[in-house]
C-alpha positions in Angstrom: 0.1 0.0 0.1 1.3 3.5 -0.9 -0.2 6.6 1.3 0.2 9.8 -0.3 0.7 12.8 1.6 -0.6 16.0 1.1 1.7 19.2 1.6 0.0 21.3 -0.2 -0.7 23.4 3.0 2.5 23.0 4.1 4.7 26.4 3.7 6.9 26.4 1.2 10.8 26.5 1.2 11.9 30.4 1.1 14.9 29.0 -0.8 14.2 25.5 -2.6 17.5 26.1 -4.7 19.4 26.4 -2.0 18.0 23.7 0.1 20.5 21.0 -1.1 23.9 23.6 -0.6 26.2 22.7 2.2 26.2 25.4 5.0 28.7 27.8 5.2 30.4 29.6 8.1 28.8 32.6 9.0 31.2 34.8 10.7 30.5 36.9 13.9 29.3 40.9 13.0 31.9 43.3 14.3 30.4 45.9 16.8 30.3 48.3 13.9 28.0 46.7 12.1 25.1 46.2 14.8 22.0 48.1 14.8 19.0 47.9 17.3 15.9 46.1 17.0 13.2 47.7 15.3 9.6 48.6 17.3 9.0 52.4 18.0 5.7 53.1 17.9 6.1 55.3 14.3 7.8 51.8 12.6 4.7 49.9 14.1 2.4 52.9 12.0 4.3 52.5 9.1 4.1 48.8 9.3 0.1 48.9 9.8 0.0 51.4 6.7 1.8 48.9 4.8 -0.2 45.6 5.8 -3.5 47.9 5.4 -2.8 48.5 1.3 -1.3 44.8 0.8 2.0 46.1 0.0 5.5 43.9 0.1 8.6 45.9 1.0 12.4 45.5 0.1 13.0 46.2 4.0 11.0 43.2 4.9 11.8 40.7 2.2 15.6 41.3 2.4 16.0 41.6 5.7 17.6 44.8 5.5 19.6 46.1 8.7 18.1 49.9 8.6 14.5 48.7 8.6 14.0 49.9 12.3 15.6 53.5 11.5 13.5 53.7 8.1 10.5 52.9 9.3 10.7 55.1 12.7 10.3 58.1 10.2 7.8 56.8 8.1 10.6 55.8 5.1 9.4 52.3 3.5 10.9 50.7 0.1 8.0 49.6 -1.6 8.8 46.1 -3.4 6.1 45.8 -6.6 5.0 42.8 -9.2 4.9 40.2 -5.8 7.4 38.7 -3.4 8.7 35.8 -5.6 11.8 36.5 -7.5 12.2 34.2 -11.0 16.2 34.6 -10.0 18.1 33.2 -7.5 21.1 35.1 -6.3 23.5 33.6 -3.8 22.9 36.8 -1.5 19.5 37.9 -1.7 16.7 36.5 1.0 14.0 37.6 -1.8 12.0 34.5 -2.0 12.6 32.8 -5.1 9.9 30.4 -7.0 7.2 31.0 -9.8 5.6 34.4 -9.3 1.9 35.0 -9.1 0.0 37.3 -11.8 0.6 41.0 -11.3 -1.9 43.0 -9.2 -3.8 45.4 -11.1 -4.5 47.5 -8.1 -1.3 47.9 -7.1 -0.2 51.6 -8.6 -2.9 52.9 -7.1 -2.5 51.5 -3.3 1.6 52.1 -3.5 0.2 55.8 -4.5 -2.0 55.3 -1.5 0.1 54.2 1.0 3.1 56.8 -0.2 -0.1 60.2 0.5 -0.4 58.4 3.8 3.4 58.2 5.3 3.5 61.6 3.9 6.7 60.5 1.7 8.2 63.4 -0.6 10.7 61.1 -1.7 9.6 57.3 -2.3 12.0 54.5 -3.7 10.5 52.0 -5.7 11.9 48.4 -6.6 11.1 45.0 -7.5 11.9 41.2 -7.6 13.2 40.1 -11.2 9.8 38.9 -13.3 11.9 37.1 -15.8 8.1 35.1 -16.9 6.9 38.6 -17.9 7.3 40.1 -21.8 8.8 43.2 -20.9 10.0 42.1 -17.4 7.4 44.1 -15.5 8.4 47.6 -17.3 4.9 48.4 -18.1 3.6 47.8 -14.4 7.1 50.2 -13.0 5.6 52.7 -15.4 2.3 52.1 -14.4 3.2 52.6 -10.5 5.4 56.2 -11.3 2.0 57.4 -12.8 -0.1 56.4 -10.5 2.1 58.0 -8.2 2.6 61.3 -9.4 -1.4 61.6 -10.1 -2.0 61.4 -6.2 1.6 63.1 -5.0 2.2 65.6 -7.3 5.4 66.7 -5.6 6.9 63.5 -4.6 10.1 62.8 -6.2 10.6 59.2 -7.8 13.3 57.0 -7.2 13.0 53.6 -8.7 15.4 50.8 -8.3 14.9 48.2 -11.5 16.2 44.5 -12.6 18.5 44.6 -15.5 15.5 43.7 -17.6 18.1 41.2 -19.8 16.7 40.3 -23.2 13.8 42.7 -22.7 13.9 44.8 -25.8 12.1 48.0 -25.2 11.3 47.3 -21.8 14.3 49.9 -20.3 12.5 52.4 -22.7 9.4 52.4 -21.2 10.7 53.1 -17.8 13.1 55.7 -19.0 9.7 57.5 -20.7 7.9 57.1 -17.7 10.3 60.1 -16.1 11.2 58.8 -12.7 13.8 61.1 -10.9 16.4 58.9 -10.5 17.3 55.3 -12.0 18.9 52.6 -10.1 20.2 49.7 -10.8 22.5 47.9 -8.9 25.2 46.0 -9.8 25.9 44.1 -6.7 29.6 42.8 -7.1 32.6 42.6 -9.4 32.3 40.6 -12.6 34.5 38.6 -11.3 31.8 37.0 -8.8 29.2 37.0 -11.2 29.1 33.7 -11.6 29.0 32.7 -8.1 26.8 35.4 -6.8 24.5 36.8 -9.7 24.4 34.4 -11.9 21.1 35.0 -13.9 22.6 38.5 -14.8 25.6 39.7 -17.2 27.6 42.5 -16.1 27.8 44.4 -19.1 24.5 44.4 -19.9 23.5 46.1 -16.6 26.5 48.4 -17.1 25.5 49.5 -20.5 21.5 49.3 -19.2 22.5 52.0 -16.8 24.1 54.2 -19.9 21.6 53.6 -22.4 19.3 55.6 -19.2 21.6 58.2 -19.8 21.6 57.9 -23.6 17.6 58.3 -23.2 17.2 61.1 -20.4 21.1 62.9 -19.9 18.9 64.9 -17.6 18.1 61.8 -15.3 20.3 60.9 -12.3 21.2 57.5 -12.3 22.7 55.5 -9.5 24.7 51.9 -8.8 25.5 50.1 -5.7 27.4 47.4 -4.9 28.1 45.3 -2.1 31.5 44.6 -0.3 32.8 41.6 1.7 32.4 38.8 -1.3 35.5 37.9 -1.7 36.3 41.0 -4.3 39.8 42.5 -4.9 40.1 45.9 -4.3 41.7 46.5 -7.8 38.6 45.0 -8.9 36.7 47.7 -7.0 38.0 50.5 -8.4 38.0 49.4 -12.0 34.1 48.8 -11.6 34.0 52.6 -10.3 35.5 53.4 -13.7 33.1 51.1 -15.4 30.4 53.1 -14.1 32.0 56.7 -14.9 32.3 55.4 -18.3 28.6 54.7 -18.1 27.9 58.5 -16.5 26.6 56.8 -13.4 26.0 59.8 -11.2 25.8 58.3 -7.3 27.4 55.3 -6.4 27.2 53.4 -3.1 28.7 50.7 -1.3 27.7 48.5 1.8 28.9 45.3 3.7 27.3 42.1 2.5 25.5 40.5 5.2 25.0 36.6 4.9 21.3 35.6 5.6 21.6 32.3 6.3 23.9 29.5 6.4 22.8 28.6 2.7 23.7 31.6 1.1 26.7 33.0 -0.2 29.3 33.3 3.0 30.9 36.6 4.1 34.5 36.3 3.3 35.6 39.6 5.2 34.1 42.6 7.1 35.2 45.7 5.5 36.2 48.2 8.1 34.6 51.5 8.5 38.3 53.0 7.5 38.3 51.1 3.8 35.0 52.5 3.2 35.7 55.9 3.3 39.0 55.1 1.3 36.3 53.9 -1.2 34.4 56.9 -1.0 37.1 59.1 -1.3 38.8 57.5 -4.5 35.2 57.6 -5.8 34.9 61.0 -5.5 38.2 62.0 -6.8 37.1 59.6 -10.3 34.1 62.3 -10.5 30.5 60.6 -9.1 28.5 63.7 -8.3 27.5 62.0 -4.7 29.3 58.5 -2.8 27.5 56.3 0.3 30.3 54.5 1.7 30.0 52.6 4.7 29.0 49.1 6.1 25.4 49.9 6.8 25.1 51.6 3.2 22.0 50.1 1.1 20.1 51.6 -1.7 17.6 53.3 -0.2 18.8 54.5 3.2 18.8 58.1 3.3 17.2 58.2 0.1 15.4 61.2 0.0 18.6 63.7 2.0 20.8 61.8 -0.8 18.3 63.0 -3.5 18.8 66.7 -2.5 22.9 66.3 -2.1 22.2 65.0 -5.6 20.5 68.1 -6.7 22.8 70.1 -5.1 25.7 68.6 -6.3 24.7 69.0 -10.2 24.3 72.4 -9.6 27.5 73.2 -8.0 29.1 71.4 -10.5 27.3 73.4 -13.8 27.9 76.7 -11.4 31.6 75.7 -12.1 31.7 74.2 -15.3 
């Protein structure tokens, strides 16, 4: 006799593709990387607004260490197009699998949440949606338009996938006129096969360069994690690659390992090393650089946007 077990109601593994990988060592975090646990009244209020509108945030899904600080200021980064990603990057804690259909109400719900939170600057990111013909480009555009309609004074920053093999997708997003276009390289090219196997380094560089060709006035931004085993000279070459693409803003932060099944932290980069990277990046011509252990793409994004505008005005004034 064969007994069949119904597992349909069992919780699905967050990272089924990593289940059979051997556990990796998790290094003890140094003092400079530790943060306070979240739980302020404003944090809970932000959480309630996010839940009420049925939204997903990368703050929660990616396990961001800055969530307590940001949500206590009513700053949340919305992750559109669901919470399931079609990629399986070795560093990322976002759930992997087959995504659900797009929510047609998500653009308006996102706009309402932006209004409720009173955001002057909002960051919108997404999972990778390789299953969609345009990679979700039109949905990005609809979210931007909905936010503009309800919150005309709010500046909008987007953090997009690479739209790999999605011809015409980038043009759709740029035409929606976000104020900042961010696409993260994540790591140096030598680490792509192990860290970001579904992506292509020079495609991402070209994507950022193409944004400037389509709209020279749009701010562009990219970020990387360090501590994945990269060499210092590789980080410096990456900076040069981004400057060739005319990227305005570079963020550099410490990689933190979500679980023992993820890529291990090879090194905790010291605050002094982060300062050195910032100094070098500024000499290479970036308008703005944020480089510290806890730097993340959307951390202090509103304040950084004002700094970006001021830096551009200052450069144009001295040109």
